[in-house]
N, C-alpha and C positions, 0 to 999 in steps of 0.2 A: 439653444432652443429654436425650432423653426418658427417662422412667422405665422403660418396658417395652422389652424387647429381642425381636427376631425371630430366626429361625434359618434357615440355608441349607437349601433343599430340592432345589435343582437347579443344576447348573453346566455352562455351555457357553462355554469360553474367557473372554472379558471380560464375559459376560452371566451373571448369577446371579438365581435366584428365591428369595425368602425368604417363609416362612410367618409368620403373625402380623403381617401388614402393616398391621393397623389402627392400629399405633403410629407409622406412617410417613406422610409427606405427599409429594406430587408435587414432584420436583426437590430433595428434601431430601438433604443430604450424609449419608453413612453410613460406618461403619468395620466391616470384615468380618474375622472370625477373630481368632486370637491375635496375628497380626502387625498387626492394625488397618489392613488395606488400605483405601485411600480410594476411595469410589464415590459414585454418585448414583442416586436413584430416577427411573426413566424411564417407568414404567407401574404402575398399581394395578388389580387385579382382585379385588374382594372382600378377602379376607385375604392374598392373594398379591401381593407387591411385586416388580417386575422392576428389577434394578439393573444399571448398567454400571460396571465397575471400572476405575480408572485405573492399575492396576498388574498385574503378572503374578499370575494366580490359581492358579498351580501349588501343589498341596498343600491347597487349599480343598476341603472335603467337606461333605456334608449333616450338619446338626447344629451346624455352627460358628455362633457368635453374630453377629448383625447389630445394631449399635447406631446409632440415628439421632442426628444432631448438632443437630437443631432449626433448621438454617439451610440456605439454598440455596447452591450453588457460587458463591462470591463472590471478588472480588479486593480487596486492600487498596490504598487510594489515599492516598499521603502522600509526604513526602520520602524519598528513597532508591531511587526507581524508576529514575531515569536512570542509564545505564551498566550496568545489571544484565542478566544473562542468566537467564531463567526457563525452566522446562519448561511444558508445556501447562496446568497447573493452578496456575501462579504460585509454584512452589517454586524458590528461587534456587539455580542449579546450583553456584555456587562454595561456598555454605554447605553444600549437600548433600555436596559432595566432602569438605569438612573434617569433616563429621559421620559419613559412612559410607565414605569412601575413594573410589577412582576409579570404582566401580560403585555405582549408587544402590541402597541397601538397601530392601527392601520395607517399607512402613509408615513410612518415614522422613518425619517432618513437621518442617519448619523454617519459622519465620515469614518471610513474604516481605520484610518490612521489619525492619531492625535496631532492636530495642526499646531498646538501650542507648546508641546514638549520639546525641549532643547536636547540635541544629540551632539556628542563630541565627535566632530568630523576631522579626519586626518587626510589631507590631500596626498595623492600619489603622482600627480602630474603637475607641470608648471606651465606658465604662460609661454606660448610659442610652440608647445608640443602639438603634433598632429593627433587628432582624435578620430577614431572610427567607431561605428556602432558596436556596442558590447564592451568597449574598453572600460577598465576600472578607473574611475575618477578619484576615488578615495575610499576610506573605510570608516565604519562606525562600530565600536564595540557594543553591540546591541544587548547581549547578555554575557555572563561570565563564560558561557560555553560556546558562543557563536559570534563571529564578526560579520556584520552586514556590509557587503561590498557594493558601493554605489556605482552603477553602470551607466554609460552613455546609452540612451534608449535607441533601439533599432530605428534607422532612418536618419540618424544624426552623424555628420562627418564634417571635418574641417580643422581649422587651427584654433587652439585654445587661446582666447584673447583675455580672459579673466578667470581667476580661480581664487577662492577665499583662502586665507591662511588657516592653520589649524585652530580650532576653537569650537564653541558651542553654537549650533544653529538649529532653527526650527524648520519644519517642512515648508514654511512660507518663504524662507530666505533663498535668494538666488545664490548658488554656490559656484557656478561657472557659466561662461558664455563661449559658444563655439561659432566661428565665422566660416561659412562655406565658400566655395570658389567664386560665387557671384556676389560676395560681400554681405550676404544676409546673416544676421546673428540670431542664434537660438539660445534662450536662457534655459539653464538646467538647474534642477532642484534635487533634493535628497530622494525624491520619489518620482515615479511616472506611472502611467496607466497602460494596461494591455488588454485587448479583447479576449475573452475566455474561450471563444470557439475557434480561435486561430492559434496554432502551435507557434511557439517562439522560434526564431531562426537560429541556426547553428552552422558551423563551418563544415564539419564532416561527421558522419555517423560511424561509430566504431563497432567492431565485433566484440561482444562482451566476453572477457576472458578471466575475470576475477569473480569468485563466488561471493554472494552476499552471506557472510557467516552469521548464523542466527543463534548458535549455541544449542539448538535443538537437534539431537542426533539423527532422528529419522529424516529430517530435512537436509542437513548438511552432508551426511554420509551417503544417503541413498538417493534423495531426490533434490539435488541442489538447484538453487536459483542464482543466476549470475547478476552482478550489479548492472542495471540497465535492462534487465529482463522483465517478463510479465508472468505472474502465477495466479492461479485460481484456487480458492478453498471452498469447494461445494460441500454442503452437508445439510441434513434436515434439522429440525428444531431440537436444540439441546445437545448437539454433537460437539460444540466447542469452537465454533468459528470465531466468535468475538474474543474468547479467551486466548485462542491461538494468535490472533492479531495483537492482543495486548502483550503477549510474550515477545512477539517479533518487534513491537514498538520499543520495548524496554531493552532488548538484548541485541538486536541486529546491528551489524557494523555499518550503519548509515550516519551521516553527519546530522541529518535533519529528518524528522518524521512529520508527515502531513496525514492526519487521520480524518477521514470523511465519514461521518455517521449519516448515511443516506436512507431515510425512511425507516429507521429502526424504532422499536417501541420506546416510549418515553422513559419508562423506568430503567430500561437497559442503558439508554443514553445518559440518564442521570448518574448511573453507576460509573460510566466512563468519565463524565465531567467532574465527579467528586474523587475518583480513585487516581486517575492519571496525574492531576496536579500534586497529589500527595506522594507520588513515587519519587524515589531518589534515583538519579541517573548513575548507573554503575560505572560509567566511563569517567565522569567528572566529579561525582560526589555531590553535585548540585541538584536542584529539582529538575525532573525530566522535562517539565514544561518549558525550560529555557531553550530547548531545541525542538519544540513541538508546536505545530499549528493544528487546532481542532476546528472542524466545520461540522456543526450540529444541525441536522434537519430531520426532525422526528416524523413519525408516521402521521401525527395529527396536525402537522404544519402544512401549508398550501402545497399541493402536489406539483405545481410548476416549478417552485423553488427547489424541490427535490431533484427535478430533472437538471437544473442548472448547477447544483452543488458539486457534481462530479467534475464539471468543467472548471469551476472555481478552484477546486483542489488541485487538479493537474496543472493549471496555469501557475499557481503559486509554487508548485514543485519545480516546474521548468525554470522559474525565475531564479531559484536558489541553485539549480543545476548550472545556469549560466554564470553564476558566481564561482563555479569550480567545486561545488559540493556534491557528495553522493546523497541522494534523497530517496527515501522510501515512502511511498504513498499507500495507505491502507484504505480501501473502499469497502465499507460495510453497510449495505450490501448492494451489489449491482442488480440483483433481482428486484429490489424495491425501486431502483432507478428505472428498470425496464417496465415495471408496472405503472410508473408515472407516464412513460411514453405511451403505454397502452391506453391509459385513461384519456390522455389528451388526444390521441389518435381517434378514439371512439367518439369524443365530442366533436371532432372535426369531420366525422362521418366518412373516414377513410376506409377503404376496403381492408378488412383484417386478414392476417395470415394465420399461421398455426397458433392455436390456443388464444386467438384474439390479439396477439401482438402485432404491431405494424410490420409491413413488409420490409421496412428499412431498419429493423432491429439489428441485423448483422452489420450493416454499414455503420450504425452509430457505435456499436461495440468495437468495431475495427478502428474507427476514428479515435476512440478513447485509449485502447490498449496500445495502439501503435505510436502514441506519444511517449511511451516508455522508451528508454534507450540510453546507451553510453555514447557521448559525443565529444568532439573537440568544439569548444565554444567559439564565439566570434572573437574573443580576446586571446585564443590559443591555449587556454587551460582545458583540463578534462573534467567533465562532470557527468552525472548519471541520474536517471529517474527510474527506480524499480517500482513496478505496480503490483500490488497484491490485492486482488479483488475477491471478496467473499460472495458466494452464490447461495441462495436459499431456495432450492427446488422444493415445491410442495410435496410433502410426504417423503422427502429424500429421494425422489425419482430423478436420476441423472439423465434420463432420456428426454426431459422437458426442454423446450426451445432455448431458454437462456443458457443453461448449462452446455447444451450441444453447440450453440453458436460461440460461446466463450472458448470452448476447446479449440476452435479454429484459429484463435488469435493469441493464445498463450502457449508457452513451451514448457511450463511446469504445472502439474495438476496434482494437488494434494487432496485426495478424496477422503472425506470424513465418514466414519461408519457408525450408525446408530447403535448397533449391537456392542461395539467396543466401548462406546460412551456409556451405555447402560451397565456395562461390566466395570465401570470406573477405570477404564484403561485410557490414559491420556498421554500424549496427544492421540486422539482417536483416528489417526490416519491409517487407512487400509492400504498396506503395501502392495496388494494385488491390483487395486483400482488406480493407484497413483503412478505417475511417471514423470520423468524429466528429460528434456532434449538438450540439456546443457553440459552433460559430462564430457563430451569431446572438447568443448571450449574451455572448461575450467580444469581439465586434467593436468595441464602444465603448471598451473598455480599450486595444486595439491602436491605434485611431484617436487616442486622447488621448495615449498615452504613447510610441508608437513610430512608426507610419506610417498615415495615413488610408487608404492604398491597400492595406493588408494583405489585406482580403477579396478585392479584385479580383485581386491577384497570386496569391493562393492558388488562386483559381478557374482562372486561366490555367495554372498549373503542373499542376493535376489534369487539365485537358483535354489538355495536352501528353502527360502520362504515359498517359492513356487512348488517345490516338492512337498512341503508340508501341507499346502493348500489342497493338493491332489489327494494326499493320504488322508486328510481329515474327512473327506467325503466317503472314503472306504471305512474309516473308523466308525462313522455314524451307523453303518450297516452291520459290521461284524465285530466291532469293539477293538480297542488297542491291543489287548492281550493276545488276539489271534494273529497279529502280524509277526513276521520274522524279526529277529533282533536288529538287523541292519535298518529296517524301516522304523522300528521303535526308536532307534538312535536318531534317525532323521527328525522324528517328532520331538524328541528331547532337546536336540540341538536348536531346533526352531524355537522351542520354548525359552532356552537360554537367550537366544537372540532377541525375541520379542519382549520378554519380561526383564531381562538383564541389560538390554541395550536400547531398544526402541522406546520402551515405556519410560517416561520421565516425569518427575514431580516438580511442579511449579512452586511448591511450598517448601521443598527441602533446600536449605542454604547451600549444600554442596552440589546437589543435582540440578538445580534450577537452570544453571548455565554450564555447558560442557564445551570447553575450547577444542579446536580441531585436533591438537596433539593427544589429548586424553581420549577423544573419540576413536582415533586410530589404534591406540593402545588397547582399548576395550574390545574393538572389533577384531583385532589381530588375536587377542587372547581367546575369544570365543571360537573363532574359526580354527585356530591351531589346536584347541582342545577337541573340537569336533573331528578334525583330521586324524589326530592321534587316537581318539576313541574308535574311529572307523577301522584303523589298522589293528587295534586290539581285538575288536569284534571279529575281524577277518581271520585272526589267528586262533579263534575259538573261545575267547573269553565271553562269559555270560553277560548279557546287557544289565541284569539286575545288580551285578557287582559294580558296574560303572555308576549306576544310578545312586548307589549307597555311599559314594565317596563324599567325605565331609567337605572337601575343598570346593565342591560344586555350590554349596551354600555361600561361600565367600565369593564365588564367581557371580552369583545372582545379586549379591549385596554390594559389589564393588563400586557401582555408580554413586552410592551414597557414602561409602566408607573410605574411599581413596580420593584425596583431593587432587586438584589439577597440578599442584607442585610436588606431588609424591609419585611421579610416574614410575620410579624404580620399583614400587610395590607391585606393579603389574608384571614386571619381569620375574619377581620372586614368586608370585602366585602361579605364573605360567610354568616355571621350573618345578614347583611343588606338584602341580597337576600332572605334568609330563612324567615325573618320576613315579607317581602313584599309578598312573595308567600303564607305564612300562612294567611295573611290578605285576600288574594283573595279567599282562601278556605272558610273563614267565610262569 
């Protein structure tokens, strides 16, 4: 803490100005008033410091003391993060409840990590080894699903002069000492701090070439996201943004999930906090929370903490990336975060840009999304952070500023459609509005591990959906019966594709997760049936005879009737459909 203290001279909601700001520095943490409210310096003008406060400022008045803490807003990185529920500035909600009751008391400060709990530490280096920043000192089996790798913090380098033997240690215990070239020793613990507004360093950024498999066919097969990529899920109220992120949290092939509930409604966040801990991890059979970190900052919590929650989440994700893990971060939603920026900007009396958002909205979004990536870490391992941000445009209007600015910085766009959601069609992702720029990068993975024709089949499916979209506008005017058989077949095939492939039930035990091999079998069957039917119609067969084939019912039901380990049944169904279509041609 700095020796000099400043005092409050102006208060406007979560924004406070303090005189005597020469004792404070930019982005320094502060404590305000007798209640020691937690805040952060966001601007300095001569001796006046502008602060944003992460708690309710009721009762604060001019003259109250402001004490600098000498450090930036930081998170603690160490064993004990997994399975925790934090607020926007990494205060553990369960510990806060025990300390202050069901309502968070103002000025309540609880250590993010339990200092008294002992962890089984297994060293991986020995005395005399050279240590560089990011090196793995040892590991702690934090949960049955995850190993926490204790890293040398950035800025530490030298010779290891002391390391504890394998055993149980608390976060207070020194586990190692490193001596630099000048003979200075640095004590290392099981944990360290890192400022949230500064990205963690890495050795090299990689081109993302492996898809983040989600088990959701519309995403994996048509609009893939690469590990280390960034995606946006925009959609109006009730279109399924949160449910889609729940599905991704449960099924995506990430080692760790960081879920940031940023400014969401309290009842919706309550659902997440009660349902996620009860979910079983399909990968390990253990509770999903063993590899999940939740950050809860509801819409009725202080707005400044909402602005900080996104940075808290991405910093924790980067920390596990540096351990060599693939991390998926769910931000729900970045629109509420942008609204927090707008409110604070308004109280600062800054010149507003479009729809009242600050002029630096695009810069802040870029800073956030560009912290996603696949990298070679400082210790030479590979890790990634994939960011999936929900966007809540008012009225489902994708032309509003947050959605438009987000599109500049993400390469996958999963646009949710209110009409599809109203029709109980889920995931309600509109294939016409959506896109992905990763197919070129992940094509090699699909060709090597699943099907070399993935790219071709994906292209055929997208062309079919585009043709259907154009024909649907004509159908609204003249009706489907007025179309020639070839065009009616396009509508039928698009229906097979949309209802038999893209639509997926999160409650069906067979259909809730679809592995890539099954996805390609399904897509190949639908496209081959369409191609064969097109040949039959070209030879003069009537469309209504194709529509009456009984096996088309099996085609529509295959997603729920054929399991992932029964792929030969797709070949049998394809042969049956092919034979019956061939008979129609004769």
